[in-house]
C-alpha positions as CSV (number, residue, x, y, z in Angstrom):
1,M,116.0,121.5,63.5
2,T,114.4,121.7,60.0
3,A,112.7,124.5,58.2
4,F,109.3,122.8,58.7
5,D,109.4,122.7,62.5
6,G,107.6,126.0,62.9
7,I,104.7,125.0,60.6
8,L,101.6,123.8,62.4
9,F,99.2,121.3,60.9
10,S,96.2,123.6,61.6
11,E,97.9,126.4,59.6
12,V,98.2,124.0,56.6
13,V,94.6,122.9,56.9
14,S,93.3,126.4,57.2
15,T,95.4,127.5,54.2
16,I,93.9,124.7,52.1
17,F,90.4,125.5,53.3
18,Y,90.6,129.2,52.6
19,T,92.2,128.5,49.2
20,F,89.2,126.4,48.1
21,F,86.8,128.9,49.7
22,G,88.3,131.8,47.8
23,L,88.2,129.8,44.6
24,S,84.6,128.9,45.1
25,L,83.8,132.6,45.7
26,L,85.5,133.5,42.4
27,L,83.6,130.8,40.6
28,A,80.4,132.0,42.1
29,C,81.2,135.5,40.9
30,W,81.9,134.2,37.4
31,W,78.5,132.4,37.4
32,L,76.7,135.6,38.5
33,I,78.4,137.7,35.9
34,E,77.6,135.1,33.2
35,L,74.0,135.1,34.5
36,F,73.5,138.8,34.3
37,T,75.2,139.6,31.0
38,P,72.9,139.6,28.0
39,F,75.4,137.6,25.9
40,S,77.5,134.5,26.5
41,L,80.9,135.5,27.9
42,R,82.3,132.0,27.1
43,K,81.3,132.4,23.4
44,E,82.8,135.9,23.3
45,L,86.1,134.7,24.8
46,E,86.5,131.4,23.1
47,E,84.9,131.6,19.7
48,D,85.0,135.4,18.9
49,Q,88.3,136.0,20.8
50,N,87.1,139.3,22.1
51,T,90.2,140.8,23.6
52,A,88.4,143.7,25.3
53,I,86.1,141.4,27.3
54,A,89.1,139.3,28.2
55,I,90.9,142.3,29.6
56,V,87.8,143.5,31.5
57,M,87.1,140.1,33.0
58,G,90.7,139.6,34.0
59,A,90.7,143.0,35.7
60,M,87.5,142.1,37.4
61,F,88.8,138.8,38.7
62,I,92.0,140.5,40.0
63,A,89.8,143.0,41.8
64,L,87.6,140.3,43.2
65,A,90.7,138.3,44.3
66,I,92.0,141.3,46.2
67,I,88.7,141.9,47.9
68,I,88.4,138.2,48.9
69,A,91.9,138.1,50.1
70,A,91.3,141.2,52.3
71,I,88.2,139.7,53.7
72,L,89.8,136.4,54.5
73,R,92.8,138.0,56.2
74,T,90.8,140.1,58.6
75,P,90.7,138.7,62.1
């Protein structure tokens, strides 16, 4: 008996599917945030190295990830 005997193929497939689904939701949220802000977030983060925006965006993505994880885990 190995450690992998209890793992079902359907669980692996659903984990991969929900991983990509959650990532696509996060990317969609990034696109919406970029669309509604009056300035380019990419320029602010990469060229201007605005630390405040980086912290706010990081916190926003952590919050979105928690919400998405809670939604995906509900039966």
